C-alpha positions, 0 to 999 in steps of 0.5 A, a space after each residue: 327256650 332261651 332267655 330274652 337278650 333284653 328287658 324293657 324299662 321305662 323312663 320320662 322319655 318312654 320305653 327302651 330295651 336294656 341288655 337283660 344281663 346289665 345291672 344298669 338300667 334305662 337312665 344309664 343307657 341313655 347317658 351312655 348314648 348321650 355322652 360318647 365323649 372320652 370312651 372312659 367309663 366312671 369305673 376307671 375310678 374305683 374310689 368313686 364307685 366305692 364312695 357312691 356305694 358307701 353313701 347309698 349304704 349309709 342312706 339306706 340305714 338312715 332311712 330304715 331307722 327313720 321308718 322310711 325303708 323296710 328291713 327287707 329292702 334295707 338289708 338287700 340294698 346294704 348287701 348290694 352296696 357292700 359288694 360294690 365296696 368289695 370291688 364287685 360289679 364295677 364294670 357296670 358303671 359305664 357312664 362316661 367320666 365327662 357328662 352333662 347333668 351335674 352328675 345325675 347320670 353317675 348317681 342314677 348308674 349307682 341307683 340302678 346297679 344297686 337296685 338290680 343287684 338288691 332285686 337279685 338278692 331278694 329273689 327277683 329279676 333285674 328290672 322288676 322295680 315294683 319290688 325295689 326301685 332305683 329312685 323310690 328306695 335306693 335314692 330316698 331322701 337324696 338328690 344327685 346334688 348332694 350325693 354326687 359332690 359328697 361322693 366326690 369328696 369322699 373319693 378324693 379324700 381317700 385318693 389324697 391319703 394314697 398320694 401322701 403315702 406315695 410322696 412319703 415313699 419318694 421322700 424316704 428314697 431322697 433322704 436315703 440318697 442324701 445320707 449316701 451322698 453326704 460326703 460328695 463335694 460339688 459346685 452349687 449353681 445359680 442361674 446355671 452358673 457356678 455359685 459356691 460349693 455344697 455337697 450332693 447330699 445337701 442337694 438331695 436333701 432339698 428334694 426330700 424337704 420339698 416333698 415333706 412340706 407338700 405332704 403337710 399342705 395336702 393334709 391341710 387342703 384335704 381337710 376341707 373336703 370333710 364337710 359334706 352337703 349330704 342331706 341337702 337334696 336338691 338345693 340345700 333346703 332338704 326338701 323330700 328328706 326327713 328332718 332328722 335324715 341329714 344328721 343321721 345319714 352323716 352318723 352312719 356314713 362316718 361309722 361305715 367309712 371311718 372318715 372324719 366327715 361332718 355336715 356343712 353348717 349351711 347346706 345351701 351354700 355347701 351345695 353350690 360352693 366348689 371352693 374346697 376342690 379349687 383349694 385342693 387342686 391348687 395344692 396338687 399343682 404346687 406338688 406337680 410344679 416342685 416335683 417337675 423342678 426336681 426332675 429337671 434337676 435330675 436330668 441336668 445333673 445326669 446330663 452327658 455322660 461326657 458332654 454334660 454335667 455328669 455328676 450323677 448317673 440315673 439307672 438305665 431303664 431302656 435303650 434311648 434311641 432307634 438311631 444312636 447306639 448306646 444312648 440312654 435317656 432319663 425316661 423316668 424323670 421325663 414321664 414325671 415331668 409330663 404328669 406335672 404338665 397334665 396336673 397344671 392343666 387340670 388345675 385350670 380346668 377345675 378353676 374354670 369349672 368351679 367359677 362357672 357354677 350358677 346360682 344354687 348348683 354347679 353343673 360342672 362337677 363331673 369335669 372337676 371330678 375327672 380332673 382331680 382323680 387324674 391328678 391324684 392318680 397320676 401323681 401317686 403313680 409318678 411318685 412311686 415310679 420315680 422312687 423305684 425306677 430312678 431315685 433308688 438307683 442313682 449313683 454319684 460321680 465324686 471324682 467329677 464333682 470334686 474336680 469341678 469344685 477344684 477347677 471352679 472360680 466359684 470357690 473364690 467366694 469362700 475366700 471373700 472374708 479373708 482376702 477382701 472382695 476386690 482381691 477376690 474379684 481380681 483373682 476370679 478375673 485372672 482365673 477366668 482369663 487364663 484358665 488358672 486355678 483360684 488356689 494357685 493364683 491366691 498362693 502366687 499373689 501371697 494373699 494366703 499361705 498354703 496352710 491357710 488355703 488348705 484349711 479354708 478349702 476343706 469340704 466341711 469349711 466350704 459347705 457350712 457356716 464357719 467362724 472367721 478366724 484369719 486376718 484379712 489380706 490387705 
C-alpha cells in the first residue's frame, strides 16, 4: 500500500492538504499561494535561514532553562536547528522573498520546518503536532515581530563581514597594481581635460584607498545591527514571554552565534525602528557609488585600443561583438557598474520601506531584507569578480602614457613657479595654437635653460611636491 501523497493540516482558515513529504506546513502553503510575486524563495538567502535556525535554537535552550520546554522536545528542536545551520532542508524554505504580513510567513516557515524535522527525530510523522507544535513549542516566547528583524540583523551582519573580506581582496589587487605601476608616468585629468602629470601607480592607489575607507564605514554601520529586539514579542512589551527570557535568550544566542549581540535598551522602540537598516543601506550605496566610479575610470583608461586613451589594457574576457571582428569590451567593469545601479536603487527601496512603518511595527521589513541581501551579495560577488577577472590582469602602456605627458600642454603648470603665470599662459596658448611642445617653446623663448627644463620635468619632480630652487624668469 502506497503512503498518502498529502497530509491534512488545520489553521485559522480551515483544513488544507499539504504534500506529505514537505517539512513546511499549512501556514507556509497559504503564503506560497498568496505571494506568487518574484518566484524567488527565501532559501536563496541561506544566511537568513541560518539566522532563523540560530535564533530558534537559542529560544529553545532559554525556554528549557526557564522550565517552559521539556528536555526531549528541546533536544529535538535544537537538533533540527543544527541541521538547518549545517545547510540541510533549506529547500523547504519556499515562501517568496517579497511577502505581506511583516515576515510572519517566513517565521512560520521556519517554525514548521523545525517542528516537522524535530517530530521525525522523535519518531513521529510530519504533521503530528500533538507531540511537538510549531507555535506551542518552537515559537514559545516569540513573535514574528522580534524574531524576524533579529534574524535579519544577524544574517545581514554575517553578510557584511563577507563583503568586507571581498572588498579587502579587491583592495589588495589594486595595491599590487599601484606598486607595479609606480614608475609609469602619465597625465592626470580634471573634467576630462589635461591637468598635471602623475604616475599610474598614484592613480591606482586611490582606488585602494577608497575601498579601505569604505571597509571602515561598513564596520561602523554594521555595529548598529548588533542591537536586537529579541524578547520584545509583539510590540516590545514582552507579553507571553517569561520575565527572564529576553536576557537569557540573548545569552544563548551570543554563545551559539559568536556575534557581539546585545538586547536593545528599549524593546518597544527597537521593534518599530529600522534606522540601523537605513544607515547600513546608505553605506552600501556609498560603496556602490565609489566602486562604479572606479569602473568608469578603468573603462576610460582602457578605451581604444587606438582611438581612445589606451593607457591600460584590461584582460580580454570574451569576444565583444557579433558584427565587429576583433572587438573586445570592458565587460567586467560594465557588470560591476550595473551592480552599483541596483544597489543605489535598493537604497531608495530601503529608505521608503523604513519610512512607511506605522506606530509599533514596520510591516515592510521583507522588502528591506530582500533589498539589503541583494546589495550585499551582489557587491561581494562584484568585488571578487572585478579583482580576479579584471584588476589582476591589467597591464600598462608606458610608452603611450609618457608620450601624452611629453605632448601635453598641462606640463606647463609645473613650470609656473619658475617662469610665472603670464609666461606659462602664453606658452600654453602658443603650444595649443601651433601644436608645438611646451618644452621647445620655453627653450626657444629663453625662459629656462635645457638643463633647468630637464631637471624640472623629471618624473619624480612632476609627481610630488618639490622645493622651488630656481630663479623665476622675468
